[in-house]
Biotite code that builds the C-alpha atoms (Angstrom):
import biotite.structure as struc

atoms = struc.array([
    struc.Atom([-0.138, 0.191, -0.354], chain_id="A", res_id=1, res_name="MET", atom_name="CA", element="C"),
    struc.Atom([1.556, 3.091, -0.885], chain_id="A", res_id=2, res_name="LYS", atom_name="CA", element="C"),
    struc.Atom([1.289, 5.585, 2.171], chain_id="A", res_id=3, res_name="LEU", atom_name="CA", element="C"),
    struc.Atom([-0.587, 8.871, 0.756], chain_id="A", res_id=4, res_name="ILE", atom_name="CA", element="C"),
    struc.Atom([0.375, 12.123, 2.568], chain_id="A", res_id=5, res_name="THR", atom_name="CA", element="C"),
    struc.Atom([-0.881, 15.677, 2.213], chain_id="A", res_id=6, res_name="PRO", atom_name="CA", element="C"),
    struc.Atom([2.587, 15.829, 0.385], chain_id="A", res_id=7, res_name="PHE", atom_name="CA", element="C"),
    struc.Atom([2.048, 13.305, -1.678], chain_id="A", res_id=8, res_name="THR", atom_name="CA", element="C"),
    struc.Atom([-1.282, 14.684, -2.930], chain_id="A", res_id=9, res_name="ILE", atom_name="CA", element="C"),
    struc.Atom([0.050, 17.827, -3.306], chain_id="A", res_id=10, res_name="LEU", atom_name="CA", element="C"),
    struc.Atom([3.154, 15.707, -6.059], chain_id="A", res_id=11, res_name="ASN", atom_name="CA", element="C"),
    struc.Atom([0.569, 14.271, -8.178], chain_id="A", res_id=12, res_name="GLN", atom_name="CA", element="C"),
    struc.Atom([-1.201, 17.675, -8.539], chain_id="A", res_id=13, res_name="LYS", atom_name="CA", element="C"),
    struc.Atom([1.606, 19.286, -10.065], chain_id="A", res_id=14, res_name="PHE", atom_name="CA", element="C"),
    struc.Atom([2.917, 16.485, -12.109], chain_id="A", res_id=15, res_name="ASN", atom_name="CA", element="C"),
    struc.Atom([-0.810, 16.815, -13.355], chain_id="A", res_id=16, res_name="GLU", atom_name="CA", element="C"),
    struc.Atom([0.033, 20.872, -13.182], chain_id="A", res_id=17, res_name="MET", atom_name="CA", element="C"),
    struc.Atom([2.807, 20.281, -15.839], chain_id="A", res_id=18, res_name="ASP", atom_name="CA", element="C"),
    struc.Atom([1.951, 17.653, -17.610], chain_id="A", res_id=19, res_name="LEU", atom_name="CA", element="C"),
    struc.Atom([-1.498, 20.052, -18.570], chain_id="A", res_id=20, res_name="ILE", atom_name="CA", element="C"),
    struc.Atom([1.486, 22.770, -19.216], chain_id="A", res_id=21, res_name="ARG", atom_name="CA", element="C"),
    struc.Atom([3.813, 21.240, -21.198], chain_id="A", res_id=22, res_name="ASP", atom_name="CA", element="C"),
    struc.Atom([0.497, 19.320, -23.362], chain_id="A", res_id=23, res_name="ALA", atom_name="CA", element="C"),
    struc.Atom([-0.926, 23.483, -24.056], chain_id="A", res_id=24, res_name="MET", atom_name="CA", element="C"),
    struc.Atom([2.826, 23.948, -24.434], chain_id="A", res_id=25, res_name="ASN", atom_name="CA", element="C"),
    struc.Atom([2.551, 21.520, -27.656], chain_id="A", res_id=26, res_name="ASN", atom_name="CA", element="C"),
    struc.Atom([-0.425, 22.384, -28.371], chain_id="A", res_id=27, res_name="ARG", atom_name="CA", element="C"),
    struc.Atom([0.911, 25.893, -29.241], chain_id="A", res_id=28, res_name="LYS", atom_name="CA", element="C"),
    struc.Atom([3.826, 24.846, -31.169], chain_id="A", res_id=29, res_name="LEU", atom_name="CA", element="C"),
    struc.Atom([1.161, 22.333, -33.291], chain_id="A", res_id=30, res_name="ALA", atom_name="CA", element="C"),
    struc.Atom([-0.936, 25.239, -34.125], chain_id="A", res_id=31, res_name="THR", atom_name="CA", element="C"),
    struc.Atom([2.317, 27.669, -34.492], chain_id="A", res_id=32, res_name="GLU", atom_name="CA", element="C"),
    struc.Atom([3.796, 25.615, -37.384], chain_id="A", res_id=33, res_name="ARG", atom_name="CA", element="C"),
    struc.Atom([0.244, 24.718, -38.902], chain_id="A", res_id=34, res_name="LEU", atom_name="CA", element="C"),
    struc.Atom([-0.367, 29.009, -39.439], chain_id="A", res_id=35, res_name="HIS", atom_name="CA", element="C"),
    struc.Atom([3.562, 28.463, -40.607], chain_id="A", res_id=36, res_name="ASP", atom_name="CA", element="C"),
    struc.Atom([2.489, 25.753, -42.980], chain_id="A", res_id=37, res_name="ASP", atom_name="CA", element="C"),
    struc.Atom([-0.642, 28.167, -44.210], chain_id="A", res_id=38, res_name="TYR", atom_name="CA", element="C"),
    struc.Atom([1.375, 30.734, -44.694], chain_id="A", res_id=39, res_name="ARG", atom_name="CA", element="C"),
    struc.Atom([3.856, 28.434, -46.873], chain_id="A", res_id=40, res_name="LYS", atom_name="CA", element="C"),
    struc.Atom([2.107, 27.167, -48.921], chain_id="A", res_id=41, res_name="MET", atom_name="CA", element="C"),
    struc.Atom([-0.092, 30.950, -49.775], chain_id="A", res_id=42, res_name="TYR", atom_name="CA", element="C"),
    struc.Atom([3.173, 32.259, -50.255], chain_id="A", res_id=43, res_name="LYS", atom_name="CA", element="C"),
    struc.Atom([3.799, 29.853, -53.221], chain_id="A", res_id=44, res_name="HIS", atom_name="CA", element="C"),
    struc.Atom([-0.065, 29.467, -54.744], chain_id="A", res_id=45, res_name="GLN", atom_name="CA", element="C"),
    struc.Atom([-0.136, 33.751, -55.081], chain_id="A", res_id=46, res_name="PHE", atom_name="CA", element="C"),
    struc.Atom([3.583, 34.223, -55.936], chain_id="A", res_id=47, res_name="ALA", atom_name="CA", element="C"),
])
């Protein structure tokens, strides 16, 4: 049985927050990459 202390609960919450923050950063990077791809496509299309 794992010992559950307020510290382990806090630690788990911090880990979840880190995961969420990482996911949000990665999603932002993915959307930026998508916008860059669109810009490149439109540049080629209208050039």
